[in-house]
C-alpha positions, 0 to 999 in steps of 0.5 A: 500500500502506498499513499500517493498524491492526486493532481487535478490538472487543467488541459485547457483547449488541448494544445500542448503549448497551452499546458502549464509547466506544472501540467506538462511535468505531471503528465510526464511522471504520472503513474495513472491518468483519469481523463475526460471525454473532451480532452485532446487525447493526444496529450496522453501520449506525453505520459510514460509508457508504463502509465495506466490510462483510464477513460472516465468521460461522461457523454450527455445523457449517457454517463458511463461513470457517475461523479461518485464513482470517479471520486472513489476511483481517485481515492482508491488509486491514491492507495496504489499509485504515487502520482495520480492525474485527473485530467480535465479540459479547460480548468478543473474549477470552472464548470468541471466539478473539480471543486467537488472532487477536491472536497471529496479527496480532502474529506478522505484525507487524500493528498491533492493539488490543483493545477489550473488550465486556461479556460476556453472562456478566455483561450477559446475567444483568443484563438477566434480573434476575440479579446475577453475585455477591451478598453471602452468596449468591455471592462468585465467578463462573466462566464455562465454555464448553459446546463444546471444540475437538473439539466435545464438552463437556469440563468438570471437573464435580467442580471446578465443584461444589467451586468454588461461587459462580455458574457460567455456561455459554455456547454450551451448548444442545446440551451441557445434558444432559451438563452437568446429568448431570455436575454431578449425578454430581459431587454437586451438589444437584438443587435448586440454582437454575438459569436459562436466558436466550435472546437476552439483552438483546434484544427476543426475550429469554426466560428461565426459572427452574428448578433443576438437576434440572428444567432439561432438561425445562423447557428442552425444554418451552419449546423453548429454542434458541441463542443461550442461556446458563445460570446456576447458583447462589443468585443466581438466586433473586431474579430476579423482584424484580430483572427490570427489562428485561422490565418496561420500557415498550418491551420487545419492540418493534423500532423502525426509525429513521434511522442518522443519528438523534442518539445521545441519541435512540437511547439514550432509546429503548433506555432504554425497552427498545426494540431499534433497527433502523437504516436508511441513506440509500437511496443507501448501498452495496448491502450496507448496503441489503440488511442494512436490508431484512432487518432492517426486516421485524422492525420493528413501529414506524417513527419518521420525520419524512418522511411518505412515507419510501422505506423504508416499503415494506420494512416489514411490513404491520402495522408502525406508522409514526409521523410525527415526531421521537423526542421526539414519539414518546416524548411520545406514547407516555408518554400511552398 
């Protein structure tokens, strides 16, 4: 029996470069990771090959693990492992039930720590070209969830209207109709700028800029689906001028690289807008291999110094295999 420590870790939007140093360090030394459905599962390949990966994701209406079951697994793991990571998208303490898990650990006498992540309510806006605040446009930020404990939308719309500033609604795709109706009913001008951001900060990112009165119709026409967030306020108006991410040269590309690729190379590719898909050593633990097999189907480029990489057969037929280093690829790409 051992007495380990549980780390509640925020993975942010899922980009490697957005992890805090503490979060990256935790992943690299983890003995077991309990991860959620919406995290970028490629981040799991950063963990040691001996690390046990446990999917405790909960799909809306199809909870495979209750919150109580997850908490009990964390407590039990603390008696069997030294470094236990509970990996969550965004920030553990912002609509992530991290506070409940931390309280349960505290009451059970389990040593724990919280490593914050950058919430999509800030990072997601930034990657879409929308600042959370902007002098003379918004001096406050208000974050709301579109789903309460009962599963219904339970917001004080009059208070939202009165507060002004920037309002961000998370987990609100199904609640969009109620939110728009509630805000208009509370007296908010239908011309108030509003934007929807889908898969913020990822290769699949899409966004649309509209206003409160047209948001429902525009989202239906664009078939906006979860995961998506909505931002309301004057900060939306300069989105086109501030959109850097979708203009990046590798935006939209999902590039497969070895999990052993140096961090500086990974960050160089992300800086160019790419999403990274990590593949492990073929001798890695089976759950790690299965994750990689599924992820590699989405890759459109593979960078490998091995002419006949064993992972090639898992790629889609149209995937480009670049034989060389990341530096070689970037140099070659810059000439295109």
